[in-house]
BAFI-550403 format. One record per residue (C-alpha): residue in three letters; x, y, z. Coordinates in steps of 0.25 Angstrom, whole numbers, plus 5000, padded with zeros to 4 digits. Layout:
// BAFI-550403
ALAXYZ/...
***
This chain:
// BAFI-550403
MET494447764847/GLU495947784847/LEU496547924851/LEU497747904841/GLY496747864830/ASN496047994830/PRO496648074818/ILE496548214825/LEU497248174838/ILE498648164831/PRO498748304826/VAL498148354839/LEU499248284847/GLY500248334837/ILE499848474840/VAL499748464855/CYS501148394856/GLY501748494846/THR501248614855/ALA501648544868/MET503048524862/ILE503148674858/VAL502648714872/ALA503648624879/ILE504748684870/VAL504348824874/ALA504248794888/MET505648734888/ASN506248854881/LEU505548954891/SER506048864903/HIS507448864897/LYS507449014896/ALA506849034910/ARG507948944916/GLU509049024908/ARG508449154914/GLU508449104928/LEU509949064927/GLN510249194921/VAL509549264933/ARG510249174943/GLN511549204937/GLU511349354938/MET510849344952/GLN512049274956/ILE512949374949/ARG512249484957/GLN512349414970/TYR513849394968/GLU513949544964/HIS513149584977/GLU514049494986/ARG515349554980/ARG514749694982/MET514349664997/LYS515849614999/GLU516349734993/MET515449825002/GLU515849745014/LEU517349765011/GLU517149915009/ILE516349915023/ALA517549845030/LYS518549935024/ALA517750055028/GLN517550005042/ALA519049975043/GLN519450115038/SER518450175048/SER519050095059/GLN520450135056/LYS520250285056/PRO520650335069/ALA519550405077/ALA519850555079/
***
C-alpha cells in the first residue's frame, strides 16, 4: 500500500500545494505593504519631531529676547 501509488493523492497534493503557494504569495504581499506603511509612518513621525524641535527652539529664542528686553527697560 504505497501512498504515491494512490491515483487520487497526486491531484489532492497538487491542489493543496497550489493553494499553499497562493496563500504564501498573498501573505508576502501583505507583509510588504505593511512594512512600507510602517516606514512611511516612521518618516512622518520623524518629520513632525524635527518640526516640533525647531518650533521649541524658536520659542526659546523668543522668550530669551523678551526677557532681555524686559530686563533692559529702566524701572520708572
